[in-house]
C-alpha atoms as one frame of an Amber mdcrd trajectory, in Angstrom:
protein
   0.000   0.000   0.000   2.788   2.408   0.878   4.366   1.911  -2.550   1.045
   2.686  -4.223   0.640   5.843  -2.167   4.166   6.865  -3.202   3.220   6.518
  -6.867   0.023   8.476  -6.348   1.963  11.189  -4.524   4.400  11.712  -7.412
   1.524  11.631  -9.886  -0.646  13.961  -7.812   2.031  16.638  -8.161   1.462
  16.632 -11.918  -2.313  16.571 -11.472  -2.084  19.430  -8.969  -0.287  21.530
 -11.576  -2.832  20.553 -14.243  -5.751  21.350 -11.927  -4.191  24.710 -11.035
  -3.839  25.585 -14.732  -7.390  24.430 -15.511  -8.801  26.413 -12.579  -6.830
  29.476 -13.686  -8.256  29.065 -17.209 -11.794  28.790 -15.825 -11.318  31.868
 -13.633  -9.950  33.882 -16.558 -12.863  32.717 -18.730 -15.346  33.754 -16.035
 -13.613  37.133 -15.710 -13.906  37.649 -19.474 -17.600  36.703 -19.441 -18.296
  39.026 -16.494 -16.318  41.837 -18.143 -18.466  41.478 -21.250
């Protein structure tokens, strides 16, 4: 189990970055919609 968690941890770092970028994109899109 610990090995699996280790793999998830290293992978979650990538997903965290992807999620951050996606959230930033969504926020910017919302800002553009509100601005219009």
